[in-house]
C-alpha positions as CSV (number, residue, x, y, z in Angstrom):
1,G,92.0,109.8,87.3
2,H,93.6,112.8,89.0
3,G,93.9,114.9,85.8
4,C,97.6,115.5,86.5
5,G,99.2,114.4,83.3
6,H,101.3,111.6,84.7
7,N,101.1,110.0,81.3
8,I,103.5,112.8,80.1
9,I,105.9,112.2,83.0
10,A,106.2,108.5,82.1
11,A,106.5,109.0,78.4
12,A,109.0,111.8,78.6
13,G,111.2,109.9,81.1
14,L,111.1,106.8,78.8
15,G,111.8,109.0,75.8
16,A,114.9,110.5,77.5
17,G,116.1,107.0,78.3
18,L,115.7,105.8,74.7
19,A,117.5,108.9,73.4
20,L,120.4,108.5,75.9
21,A,120.9,104.7,75.7
22,P,123.1,104.7,72.5
23,L,125.3,107.5,74.0
24,V,126.0,106.2,77.5
25,E,129.1,104.1,76.7
26,D,130.7,106.9,74.6
27,L,130.1,109.5,77.2
28,G,131.3,107.3,80.1
29,G,128.0,107.6,82.0
30,H,125.5,105.3,83.7
31,L,121.8,105.4,83.0
32,T,118.8,104.1,84.9
33,V,115.3,104.7,83.8
34,L,112.9,104.2,86.7
35,G,109.1,103.8,86.5
36,T,108.0,105.4,89.8
37,P,104.3,104.7,90.3
38,A,101.7,105.7,93.0
39,E,102.7,109.2,93.8
40,E,99.1,110.3,94.3
41,L,97.0,109.6,97.4
42,G,100.0,109.3,99.6
43,R,101.1,105.9,98.3
44,G,104.7,107.2,97.9
45,G,106.0,104.9,95.2
46,K,109.4,106.8,95.0
47,I,109.8,106.4,98.8
48,A,109.4,102.6,98.5
49,L,111.9,102.5,95.7
50,L,114.3,104.8,97.6
51,E,114.1,102.5,100.7
52,R,114.9,99.5,98.5
53,G,118.0,101.0,97.0
54,A,116.7,102.0,93.6
55,F,118.5,105.4,93.7
56,D,121.7,104.0,95.3
57,G,124.8,105.3,93.4
58,A,122.9,107.9,91.4
59,D,124.7,111.3,90.8
60,V,121.5,113.0,89.8
61,A,117.7,112.3,89.5
62,M,115.5,114.1,87.0
63,M,111.9,114.2,86.0
64,V,109.5,116.5,84.2
65,H,105.9,117.2,85.3
66,P,103.2,118.9,83.1
67,S,102.1,122.3,84.2
68,V,100.8,125.7,82.9
69,A,104.3,127.1,82.4
70,D,107.8,126.0,81.6
71,V,110.0,126.4,84.7
72,G,113.1,124.8,85.9
73,W,111.7,124.3,89.4
74,A,108.6,125.2,91.4
75,P,107.9,125.2,95.1
76,H,106.8,121.8,96.6
77,I,106.1,121.6,100.3
78,A,106.1,118.7,102.8
79,T,102.9,116.7,103.5
80,T,101.6,114.0,105.7
81,H,98.7,111.8,104.7
82,L,96.3,110.9,107.5
83,E,93.6,108.2,107.7
84,I,91.1,108.6,110.5
85,E,88.5,106.1,111.5
86,M,85.7,106.4,114.1
87,R,84.1,103.3,115.6
88,G,80.7,103.6,117.3
89,K,77.7,101.3,117.9
90,A,75.0,100.4,115.3
91,A,71.3,100.7,116.2
92,H,68.0,101.1,114.3
93,A,67.9,104.8,113.4
94,A,64.1,105.0,113.8
95,A,63.3,102.5,116.4
96,A,66.1,102.9,118.9
97,P,68.6,105.6,117.9
98,W,69.4,106.2,121.6
99,D,71.1,102.8,121.7
100,G,73.5,103.8,119.0
101,I,76.8,105.7,118.9
102,N,77.1,107.6,115.7
103,A,80.5,107.3,114.1
104,L,79.5,109.5,111.2
105,D,78.6,112.3,113.7
106,A,82.2,112.0,115.0
107,I,83.7,112.3,111.6
108,V,81.5,115.3,110.7
109,L,82.3,117.1,113.9
110,G,86.0,116.5,113.3
111,Y,85.7,117.7,109.7
112,T,83.9,120.9,111.0
113,G,86.7,121.4,113.5
114,V,89.3,121.3,110.8
115,A,87.2,123.8,108.8
116,A,87.4,126.2,111.8
117,L,91.1,125.5,112.2
118,R,91.8,126.7,108.7
119,Q,91.2,130.4,109.6
120,H,94.3,130.1,111.9
121,L,96.6,128.6,109.3
122,R,99.5,130.6,107.9
123,P,98.5,131.5,104.3
124,G,100.4,129.6,101.7
125,T,102.7,127.8,104.1
126,E,100.2,125.6,106.0
127,K,97.4,123.7,104.2
128,V,94.9,121.1,105.3
129,H,92.3,119.4,103.2
130,G,90.4,116.1,103.2
131,I,87.4,114.0,102.4
132,I,85.0,111.7,104.2
133,T,85.7,108.3,102.7
134,H,83.0,106.2,104.5
135,G,79.9,107.4,106.2
136,G,77.9,104.3,106.9
137,D,76.2,101.5,105.1
138,A,72.4,102.2,105.3
139,E,70.5,105.4,106.0
140,N,68.3,103.7,108.6
141,V,71.2,102.4,110.7
142,V,73.2,104.5,113.1
143,P,76.7,104.2,111.5
144,D,79.0,102.2,113.6
145,R,82.0,103.0,111.4
146,A,83.0,106.2,109.5
147,A,86.3,107.3,108.0
148,A,88.1,110.3,106.5
149,A,91.4,110.9,104.7
150,F,93.2,114.2,105.2
151,Q,96.4,115.8,103.9
152,V,98.4,118.2,106.1
153,R,101.0,120.4,104.4
154,T,103.8,122.7,105.7
155,V,106.8,124.3,104.1
156,K,109.2,122.1,106.0
157,E,108.9,118.5,107.1
158,R,110.0,119.4,110.6
159,L,106.9,121.7,111.0
160,L,104.4,118.9,110.1
161,E,104.1,117.4,113.5
162,G,102.7,120.4,115.2
163,L,100.0,120.9,112.5
164,N,99.3,117.1,112.4
165,E,98.5,117.3,116.1
166,K,96.1,120.2,115.7
167,V,94.2,118.3,113.0
168,L,94.1,115.1,115.0
169,N,92.9,117.0,118.1
170,C,89.8,118.1,116.1
171,F,88.9,114.5,115.7
172,R,90.0,113.4,119.2
173,G,87.6,116.0,120.6
174,A,84.8,114.8,118.3
175,A,85.4,111.2,119.5
176,I,85.0,112.4,123.1
177,Q,81.8,114.3,122.3
178,T,80.1,111.4,120.6
179,G,81.5,108.5,122.7
180,C,83.2,107.0,119.7
181,T,86.6,105.3,119.5
182,M,89.1,106.9,117.2
183,H,91.9,105.2,115.2
184,D,94.4,107.1,113.0
185,R,97.4,106.3,111.0
186,R,99.9,108.2,108.8
187,T,100.2,106.5,105.5
188,S,103.2,108.5,104.3
189,T,105.2,111.7,104.6
190,Y,106.5,113.5,101.6
191,Q,109.4,115.8,102.3
192,E,109.7,119.3,100.9
193,L,111.5,119.3,97.5
194,W,115.1,120.5,97.3
195,H,115.5,122.1,93.9
196,N,119.0,121.8,92.6
197,R,119.4,125.1,90.8
198,T,122.5,124.0,88.9
199,L,120.6,121.2,87.2
200,A,117.4,123.4,86.8
201,E,119.3,126.2,85.1
202,T,121.0,123.6,82.8
203,Y,117.6,122.2,82.0
204,R,116.2,125.7,81.3
205,A,119.1,126.5,78.9
206,N,118.3,123.4,77.0
207,G,114.6,124.1,76.9
208,E,115.2,127.6,75.6
209,M,117.4,126.2,72.8
210,L,114.2,124.3,71.8
211,G,112.3,127.5,71.7
212,R,110.3,127.0,74.9
213,P,109.8,130.3,76.9
214,F,110.6,129.8,80.6
215,I,109.3,131.9,83.5
216,D,111.2,132.9,86.6
217,P,110.5,130.4,89.4
218,D,110.9,133.1,92.0
219,I,107.6,134.7,90.9
220,I,105.6,131.5,91.7
221,P,103.7,132.0,95.0
222,M,104.0,129.5,97.8
223,S,100.2,129.5,97.8
224,V,100.1,127.3,94.7
225,A,102.6,124.8,96.0
226,G,101.7,121.1,96.0
227,S,103.7,118.1,97.3
228,T,105.5,115.2,95.8
229,D,107.4,112.1,96.8
230,M,110.2,113.4,94.6
231,G,110.9,115.5,97.7
232,N,112.2,112.5,99.5
233,V,114.5,111.6,96.6
234,S,115.8,115.2,96.5
235,K,117.1,114.8,100.1
236,V,119.3,111.9,99.0
237,V,120.5,112.8,95.5
238,P,120.7,116.2,93.6
239,S,117.4,116.4,91.8
240,I,115.1,118.4,89.6
241,H,111.3,118.2,89.3
242,A,111.0,120.5,86.3
243,M,107.6,121.7,84.9
244,I,106.6,121.8,81.3
245,R,103.7,123.7,79.8
246,I,100.7,121.9,78.4
247,A,97.9,124.3,79.3
248,D,97.1,128.0,79.8
249,L,97.4,129.7,83.2
250,D,93.7,129.5,83.9
251,V,93.5,125.7,83.7
252,P,93.7,124.2,87.2
253,G,95.5,121.0,87.9
254,H,93.6,117.9,88.9
255,S,90.7,118.9,86.6
256,E,89.0,117.6,83.6
257,R,90.4,120.5,81.5
258,F,93.9,119.6,82.5
259,R,93.3,116.0,81.8
260,E,92.2,116.9,78.2
261,C,95.3,119.1,77.8
262,A,97.5,116.0,78.7
263,I,96.2,114.2,75.6
264,S,96.2,117.3,73.3
265,E,98.8,118.4,70.7
266,D,100.4,120.5,73.4
267,G,100.6,117.4,75.6
268,D,102.2,115.4,72.9
269,R,104.7,118.2,72.2
270,A,105.6,118.3,75.9
271,V,106.4,114.6,75.8
272,V,108.9,115.0,73.0
273,D,110.4,118.3,74.3
274,G,110.5,117.0,77.8
275,A,112.4,113.9,76.7
276,K,114.8,116.1,74.8
277,M,115.4,118.5,77.7
278,L,116.0,115.7,80.2
279,A,118.4,113.9,77.8
280,M,120.3,117.1,77.0
281,T,120.7,117.9,80.7
282,A,122.0,114.4,81.3
283,I,124.5,114.8,78.5
284,D,125.6,118.1,80.0
285,A,126.1,116.4,83.4
286,W,128.3,113.7,81.8
287,S,130.3,115.9,79.4
288,D,130.8,119.1,81.5
289,P,132.5,118.3,84.8
290,S,131.5,121.7,86.2
291,V,127.8,120.8,86.0
292,L,128.1,117.7,88.3
293,H,130.6,119.4,90.5
294,N,128.4,122.4,91.1
295,A,125.3,120.2,91.5
296,R,127.0,118.2,94.2
297,A,128.4,121.3,96.0
298,E,124.9,122.9,96.0
299,F,123.4,119.6,97.4
300,A,126.0,119.5,100.2
301,T,125.2,123.1,101.1
302,S,121.5,122.3,101.3
303,T,122.2,119.2,103.5
304,A,124.4,121.2,105.9
305,A,121.8,124.0,106.1
306,D,119.0,121.5,106.8
307,A,121.0,119.9,109.6
308,D,121.4,123.3,111.2
């Protein structure tokens, strides 16, 4: 898998729901536990649920994600997922290569163009990365089809379009050079995450009560920011995407080491503590009117600022 610890997300969310279920009626709240699959690879499970009304009527949405530190919020930027396909003409690679149009050449040239583009990206706030997903079917046949998948990231969703076009132009130029036909599609767009600091600080206070040492989110550099479909949810309902420590700082995400941490004792502890912190934060939102009031006011301010 991706080595991202999503087993902890699921188990902690379910654990919070199980802890809260007996208290909902007495506290006068309403509880929904959502399984939100397919966040990776641009499938956007939360976007599909959002569009189908799964978050309608919610006052807040909360989740916890494993990380290398405990923090109430961390930067997450907007992203578009692009799929690019080149179509050429097959031919015998030894006997008549001049009769072929090499789709793999087009993808490789486009990939190289993106590599050259990277030196002109703004550090930390613009990111582009991708892979070649199909390069042909036999080494002695000029490939008539090749494909790539790319991810384009910017700090704000409204800035994505300009960078998307720069990336696509690398491949459009490659198609012209090779005589191929290019097809592209955008599988999804994840919006930047709005961190509701009221909820995040409430979550942090509960985590510190459990003895977990939190770091200041303002020290986290934008250069390490990823993306999440929780960003789309955060534009509709006050949200937190808190991070819980399961590994040391030198352990990279999406790695075998991080995967092992997700099934370690620290990972198991994160499931239990994460469930407790989410549940405690929900109780605060139900029992302390100021928490929900301030969370809503902060969300309204973010909405107004984004509109400007």
